[in-house]
N, C-alpha and C positions, 0 to 999 in steps of 0.2 A: 504493500500500500504506500510506502514512502515514495513520494513522487513530486509532481509539479507544485509550485507555489500556489497558494489559494488566497485570494484577496477580496472575496465577495461577502465576507461576514459583516454583519452590522456590529456596532460597538455595544458594550454592556448596557448602556443607558439609552440606546437608540435602536429599537428592534425593527424599525422601518415605519412606513406610513400607516395611519389608520385606514381601514377599509373605506374607500370612497363610496362604495355601494352600501352604506350603512342602513338604508331603508329601501322600501319598494321603489323600483325605478320603472319608468316607462319602457316599453319594449325597445324603442329606437335608441334611447340612452344606454340601456343595458347591452344591446346588440353591438353598439359602437365599441364598448370595452371588450366584449367577447371577440369581435373581429380583430382587434389589435393583438389578442393572444394568438389567434390563428395566423395573422400576418407575421408575427415574430417567428413562429415555428416554420412557416413557409419559407422564410429567408435563411434557414439554417441547413440547406441541402448538403453542405459539406460535412456537417456533424450528424445530421439526422436524415439519411438518404431515403428512408421509407416514410417517416413522419412528415417530412416537409411537403412532398407532393400530395399526401393525403390531406394535410391542412389546407393547401391551396384548393384542392378539389372540393372540399366541404364548403369553403367560402364561395366558390363559383356556383356550386349547387344551390346554396342559399340565395344567391343573387339572381339566379336565372330560372329556377323552377318553383312552382307553387308547393310541391311536396317538401322541398328543402326549407322553404320559409315556414310552412306549417309546422314542421318538426321543431324548429327553433322557437316558435310561438308556444308549443307544448311545453318545452323546457322552461321558458320564461314564466309561463302561467303556474307551473308546479312550484317555483320558488323565485320570485322576482328579485330577491336579495342575494341570490347565489353569486359568489365572487367569480369574476371572469376566468381566473386560472382553473377553478373547479369546473366551470361550464365547458371549457375547452377539453379538459381531460375526460369529462363524462361523455361528450359527443364522440370523441375519438374512440373511447372504450366501447361505446354502443355499436359503432360500425365494425370495429375489429372483432367484437364478440360474434357478430353475424358471420364473418369469414371463418372464425374458429368453429362455430356451430355447423356451418356448411361443409367443414373440413376441406376448404378450398386449397387444392395442392399448390396453386401458383402464388399463394400468399405466404410471406410478403415479397418473394423474389420477383413475381410477375406484376408488382405494383410499385414501380420505380419512376413512373412518369405521371404527370397530372392527368393526362387522358385516360391512362389505365385505372388510376384511382377513381376518376370521375365515373367511369363505367361501373366500377364496383359499388360506389356510393349509391348510384341511381338504381342499380339492381337491388340492393338491400332495402331500399325504401319503397319499391314497387312490386316486389315478389312475395307472394304468400309462402310460408308464414313469417318470413323475416321482417316484413313491414310491420306486422302486428307486434313483433318482439321489440322492434325499435321504438314504437309508440309506447309500449309498456315501460321500457327502461327509462326513456326520457321523462315520462309522466311520474313514475313511482320510485325510481332508484336514486341512490347517492353513490358517490365514489366508493369502491371497495379496494382491496389490496391483496397482493400475493407477496409483498416485499417483507419477508419475515425478519430481515436484518434490522428493521425498525424496532423489533422486540429486544434487541440487545440492551436497550435501556433498562429492562427488567433485570438482566444479568448484572448490570453495573450498579444500579441504585439499590437493588435488593440487599446486598451485604452492607452498604452504607447506612441503610435505614433499619437494620435488624433490631436495633435497640428500641425502635418505635413500634415495629410490627410483631416482634417475637418470632421465634422459630416455629416451624410447623404451622405456618399461618394460612389463612384462607384468602385467596386473591380474587379480585374481580377483573375480568378483561371485557370492558364495556365497548360495544361496537367492534366485536371480534371478527367480523367477516366470516371466513370459513374455518377459523380457529387454528389455522396452521402456525400463526405466530407463537401462541402459547404452547402449541405442540412442539415447536422447535426448542423452546426454553426447556421443556421437560427432557426431550430426546438428546439435546446437546450434552447432557451429563452422561449419556449412555452409549452414544454412537458418534464417532468422529465425523461421519459424513453429514451430520446435522449441526456441526459447530458453526458459530457465527463467523463472518469474515472479520479479519483484524480491523481495528479502528485506529486511524491517525489522530492523535491529539495535537492540535495546532497551537503555536505560540506566536506572539507578535514580534516581528523583526522589521523595524522601520515601518513602512507602509504595507507590508505583506504579512500574511499569516502562513507559517511554514510548519511542516510536521516536526515534532520532537520525538526522537526515538526513545529516550528515557521515559518521557511521560506517556507515550503510547504503550510501552511495555508495562508501565504501572497500571494503566487503565485495563490492559488485558489481564493482569494478575488479579485485579479485583473482580472483573467480570467472569473469570474462570472459577470462582468459588462455587461450590454446589448450590443449586437453587433450593431454598428451604421451604417453598410453598408446599403444604400437604395436599392442597386441592385448589384448582383454578376453575372458577365459574365463568364461562364465556356467555356474553349477552349480545344479541343482535335482534333487530326488529324483523329481519327476513330469515327464512330458513335456507342455509347454505347448501342443503342437499337438493333444493328445487332446481331442476335442470336449467332454467333460464338464468337463475342466480349464479349457478356454477359456471355457465358459459360467460356471463358478464365478468365474473371474477377473473377468469382466464384471460379475458380481453383487456383487463386493466393494465397489462404490461404494454410498453411501447412496442411498435413493430420491430425496432432494432433489437430489443431484448428477446422478442420471440424468435427473430432470425438467429441470434447468438445461441439460444437454446439452453443456456446454463440455468437461468431462473425457472423456466417452465419445467425442466427436468427435475430440479430440486423440489419444486412445488408439488409435482406429481408424486415424488417419493414420500414427501411429507403426508400427502393425502392418504397414501396406502399404508404408511407405517402405523404400528400399534403402540399404544402407551400403556403403562401399568394401570390396571383397573382402579377406578376411583380417583385418578389424578385430574381428569378433565370432565366437566359437565357443562353441556350447552343448554341455555334457557332462551327461548324466543320471547323477547319482550322489548318494549320501547321505554327506555329509562327516562324519557321526558314526561312520562305519565306516572301517576302515583301507583297505578296497578302494576306497572313494570317494576317499580321499586319493591313492591310487596312480593312479587314473584321471586325476585332475586334473594331477598331476605329470608323468605320461606325455604328456598333451596339451601341457603347457607346455614340455616338454623340460628340466625341472629345476625349481628353486624359483621361486615367483612373486616379483615385486618389491613387491607390496602386495596385501592381501586386504581386501575389504569384505563385511560381512554386515549388510544393512539390513532391520530389522524381521522377522528370521527366527530369531534366536538363542533367543528365549523359547519357541519351539515344542518340544513334547515334555516328558517328565518330567525330573526332576533328573538322572538318570543320562545321558540323551541330551544334555542341556545341557552337562554336564561333559565328555562325550566330544567334543562339537562345539567347545567352547572350547579344549580341548587340541589338537585336530586342526587348528584354524585356525592355531595356532602352528607346526605342522609343514609348512604350505604355504609359509612364508617363512623366511628366516634371522633370527636373533635381533634384528639391528639394523634390520630392515625392519618397516614398520607393518602392524598388523592393526586395522581400524576396525570397530567394532560399534555400530550405531545401534539402540536398543531402549528399551522401557519397563523400565528396570533401574537399579540403583544399584550403586556399588562395594561390595565385600565382600571376604572372604578365604576361601580354601579351604586350611585349615592355615596355613602361613606364606606362601602365595602369593596374589597379587591375583586377585580373582574378581568375579563379578557375581551379584546376586540379582534375580529378577523382581519388579516392583512390582505390588501388588494394586490400586493406584489409578492409572489411566492419564490422569488429568486434570491432573497436576502437571508435565507436560513430558516431552518425548522426548529422552533423553540420547544424546550422541555420545561414545564411548570410543575411545581409541587406545592400543594396546599396543606398546611399543617397548623393547627391551633388558630385557624382563622386568618393566617398570613399566607400570601401567595409569593412563592420564590421562583426564580428562573436559574437553575443550577447549570444547565447545559444548553448549547445551541449547535445542532447539526448544520453542516453546510448546505445540505439539500435533503430531499426525501428518500434518498438511498442509504443514508446514515452510515457512511464509511469514514467520515472525517468530522471532528467535533471540536468545539471551543469550550473550555471549562470556564464557567462564570463565577464571580465571587460568592453568589448565593449558595454554591455547593457546600461551603463551610458551615452555613446555617443549617442546611439539611442534614449534614453529617455530625453536627455538634453533639457530643456526649456518646458517640458511637465508637466502634472498634477501629475505625479507619480515619480518625481525625489527622493523624500524622501523614498518611498517604495523601489526603486531600490537600494538606498544606504544601506538600511537594508538587502536586498537580497545579496549584495556584501560584507557585513561586515564579 
């Protein structure tokens, strides 16, 4: 992992701009922001040879066909507050999922030009049953993930917070998608092929952030400690075994990642792998609703010892996010940690700590920990693939009183 200089992280006190789409937007205003996301990707053909022509094709399709415009209206109507980066990724995933479901042998190799991608896009939105599936995804789905590297945060923060959670703890994985992230956490202690990729810890050198071998090794030493959760309860509002959901989750990778094959192969192995009985339990529930909180607590037999929500809090409108944020705190006692990993920044809701969704998802993926009513930001990943991280000063507050205070001081030095 030790490699090129990385200089895109925001500073500790400047997590990036607040979401410009903080309330419902008209379709034209919303679509202007979404189009910019597509235009940005469309201009990256040197780095994204499959995603770039697909992005351009979707834009052309929207501008020139009634079906394309109708689909974007469906997406806007479902959530007019949806951030533009999320909208771009959801549309891309929806079309890619249809290719995967069709088992299109020419995808992605046969889709390297705008014309080829345009034919695929128009096929997907006019051919039964794929057109119906597109409608359903854009109307009812949120982004999902197969990037289980994001769950390395559990491996790292778990040992640091053991004095708060206790050993043999019950963990909540809220918004767990197909549960492969938590599955990887369990299996990484048992089988080397499920170990997480190494993480570069970055430190500031002048105007650049560069990897530190010593700090990276220390991060890995902490993350390599055995996971102490006795049971993890995964929660999602959709059933990941539903075929359309499974196809959509597979389609959430970029075409470049599908072409590379490494992530799809590892994901497939995780899906088929078995874990010790009783370690994982899935509950279908919406945590934004009190009924969802009740289902989780009934399954846990009481309060959880810790709750994680990884790249799921930003979903939905402002009202749903407020409800989710509040209900996460109802899953644990006040002194127990709630961890939220998302493209968000610290804010306030009245006099209480809160989060706001970022409109720019290129400035880093933030990790927040809420304990005793305080909201800390101990880590910042460089992007959503979570292979490089900046250690933030708040990590010392999260680790205070625990067994790794010395190591945290070294990481922050």
